[in-house]
N, C-alpha and C positions, 0 to 999 in steps of 0.2 A: 485649313490654311495651306497655302501653297508657297513654297520657297524655291526660287530659281526654277520654277516650272515643275517641281517635284512635290507630290502630295505627302503631307506628314502622315505617318502610320506607325503602328506598333512594331518594334523591332522583331525580326524573325527569331524562331527558336534557336537556330544555328548561331545567331548573333549573341543571344543571351547565354547559350552554353559556352561559347568561346570566351565571352567577357567574364563570366563567373569563374571559369577555370583559370583565366589569366590572373584574377585577383587572389585566388588561392595560391598561385605560384609566386605572386608578389609577396604575400605573407611569409613565404618560405625563403625569400631572397633570391628566387630564380628569375631574375629580370630578363635575361635573354629569351627564355622560353615564353615568358609572359608577353614580351614584345612581339613575338611571332604571332601569338593568338590575337592580340589587340590590333595588329596590322591587318590580320585576316578579317576581324570584325569590322574595321573601317572600310575594307574592300566590299564587304557584304552590305553595309549600310552607310555609304559615304555622305548621305544627306542628313544623318543624325548628328547633331552637335555633340551628343554623348560619346560618339565614336572617337572624336578628336579630343574631347575633354579627357577621356581615359588615357589616350596616348600621351597627352601633355602631362598628365599626372605621373605616368610611368617615367617619362624623361626627367621630370623633377626629382623623382626618387633616385634616378641614376646620375643626377647633376649634369645632364646633357642639356645645357641651357639653350643652345641654338635650336635643337629639335623641339624642346619644350615650347619655345617661342613660336616656332612654325606651326606646331599642332594646335597651340592655344589660339593663334589667330584664325585658324580654320574653324575652330569651335565657336568663337564669338561671331564669326561671319554668318553662322547658321542659327543664332539665337532668335527666339521669337519674343523676347522682352528686352527693354532698353537698358535697365539698370539692375544692380543687385545680384547678378549671376556670379557664382563662384568661378566660372570660366575666366572672367576678367581678373579675379584675384590671382589665379595661376599665371596669367599673362603678366601681371604686375610683378610677381616674384621673379619670373624669368627675365623680364626686362631690367629689373634692378640688379640681378646677378650679372647681366651683360653690360650694365651701365648705359642702357638704351633709354635715356631719360625722357625723350618725347613720348615714347611708347608707355613708359611707366606712368607718366602723368596722365596720359589718355586712359590707361587701364584703371587707375584709382578713381578718376572722375566718372568713368562708365560704371564702376561698381557703386558709386553713389557717395564717395568721400569728397570733402572739400579740399582742394589743393590750392594754396595761396599762389598768387601770380608771380611772386619773387622766386628766383632760383640762384644758385651759386654760379661761379664762372664756368664750372664743368657742365652746368645745365641741370643738375639734380634738384629735385623738389626740396625746398627749405621752408622751415617755419610751420610745419603741419601741426605742431603742438599736441602730440598724442600722449604725452605724460609718461609716467613710469610704468614698468612692467617687469616681470621676471622671465628669465629664459633658462631653459634646461640645456646645459652644455653636454656634448657627447651623449645624446639620449640613448644610443644603442650600446654604450659602454658603461663606464663608471659615471653615470649621470649625476650632474650637480646643478642645482637651481641657484642662480645668482640674480642680483638686481641690476637694472639698467634703464637707460633713457631711450625711448622710441624715437628714432629719427624720421621714420616713415612707416607705412604699414608692413614692411618686410625686413626692416633692419633695427637692431638694438645696439647701442653703445654700452658695453659692460662697465658698470660703476662699482661693483663689488670686486674684491680681490679673489679670483678663483683659486682653488687648491691646485697644486702642481699636477695632480693626476688628470686634470681636465685638458692640460696642454694649452690652456687659454690664459691671457693676461688682462689685467686692468687696462681699460681704455681701448680694447679691441672692439671692432664692429662685426657682429655676426648676422648672417642672413637667417631668417627664421620662418617657420611655416605659419600658415594663416589660422589654423584651428587650435585654440588653446587646449592644453592637457593639464588641467588643474587650476587652482586659484590660491592666492595667498591673501589673507585678510589681516587687517590691523585692528588694534583695540578700539579705534575710533569708528569702526564699522565699514571702512573702505575695503574694497576687494580689488585685486589686481590679477590679470590673467597670467598664466605660465605658458609661454610658447616654446616649442622644440627648435633647437638650432638645426639648421640644414648644413651650413658650412661657414668657415671663416671668410668674411668679406674684406676686411682691412686689418692687418696685423698691427700690434702696438710695439714700439721700440723700447718700452719701459719694462725692465726685468722685474720678476717677483722674487722677494727674499723672505725667508722665515727666520725669526729671531725669538729667543726666549727672554721675556721681560721679567723684572721684579718690580711690580707696581703695587705699592702699599695699599692704595685705594682705587676705587673706580675712577675717581677724578684724575688720578695720576695716569691711568690708561687713556682716559678721554683726552688728556692734554697731548699725548702723542698723536692721536688721530687728528686732532685739530691742527697741530704743528705741521703734519704732513699735508693736510688739505690746504693750509695757508701757503705752502710751498708749491702748490699746483699738482700734488701727487696724492697718495693715499696710504693709510695704515688701517688694518682691521684686526681686531682681537678675535682670532679664530677660536679661542677657548670659549667664547660666548656666542659667536655668530653661527657656528657650524653644528649641525645635528644630523645624525644618520637616520634616514627614513627608508622603509621598504618602498618598492615601486608603487604599490597600491596607494599608500599614504601620500607619496609625492605627487601623484596624479589626481589627488582629490582636493577638496577645499580645506586648506590648512591655515592655522594662525601663523603669522610671519615672525612673531617673537616667541620666546621660550616660556613666558609666564612668570609669575611670582609666587613666593611662599613655598610650602612644602608639597604642593600638588605637582608632581612631575607629569610632563606631557606624555599621555599614553601612546602617542604615535612616534615618540623618540625611541629608536631602537639601539641607542648607544649605551655605554656603561656609565651609571651615575658616579660622580665623584672624581672623574679623571679628566682634567682639562686637555683639550687638543681636538683634532679633527674627528676622532671616533667617540668622543664623549665629553660633555661639558656640564652636566647637571650636578648640582649640589643639593643640600637640603633646603636651599632658599635662604639660609641665614649666614653662611660662611663665605666670605670673599677669599679666593685663593690668590695670593700675590703672584705666583708664577704663572705667566700667561704665554701661550704660544701665539705669536702675532705675525701676520703677513704684512709686508711692506712693499708697495709699488713705487720705486724711485730709481733714478739712474745710479750707477755704481759710484760716480764721483760725489754723490750727494748723501747716500744712505747712512754712512757712518757719522758724518757731520750732523745729520738730522737726529740720530739716536744720542750722540754725545751732547747736543744742545738740549735735548729733552732731559737728560740726566742732570746737566748743569743747572737747570732751573729749580731742581729740588733733589740734591744729591743724597739726602738722608732717606728718601722714600722711593728712589728709582735706581735701576741698574739694568744692564742688558748684557747678553753673552750669546755665543754660538750663532753668529750671523752666517747665513748660507744662501747663496743664490740657487733657486729651485726651478725656475722657469724663465 
């Protein structure tokens, strides 16, 4: 096959050596040095789509979206197949980061995804109906996996209430990578991919609060979560929803719930019997009334929300130590 008058051929040994060395440097976080080598590889083999794909990948790691888009477009111009190439996925991520919606739409369609005809006033794709997924916030730091709603192939709206260590809030939209690192499964047998966050795409104005609840029963706890949802915000019992996992477990296929009975999850590396972010397991029989709860709500609403929850059943509910944490 000939492309633009140039014959397709195997890359030279120099190209392979420069590329291999560049990805070793990328693994060490030495992006500048890797960029010099990948630029040299592109000079050696400018007719290879892989040369520009690799540069686009490097610019994605560096969050240099203008350069990622430019290199990605050169890569797809040299492709010898029409759909399904990961080159188009990288173009889609860069275009989404830049809010270049015509290019994002073109990229997802070229990859083989169905993009509905409708769009918002800004032009961004709408109604792709990709369902739920999990996203790993701050993957290179204190990584935390939370649930969200996929807006399109590169963005997730966070629907869990992240812990303050993540620096993220409920309702934020994060840009994420295309290759899942792990899965979360449900008791019904459904599995959901876990994507790694790349960067914050749209911040949320809603602050995160932590509060200690006295909830006599699970139904009392559930009532607060429902009350917050009815108000258009969120509450989450971190004492039940948070578990501490090692990286290997987090990036594997994991059940999304904590299970029932006396069989503790062997992948949960927290301390049993202590509610809170670092441990929530009990023997499966005892409900602990004191709960550490995250609340996502405006400052003008949060105390009224909690007081209203208590007022509905003052004998079985109370709260204290409310603090804004993110």
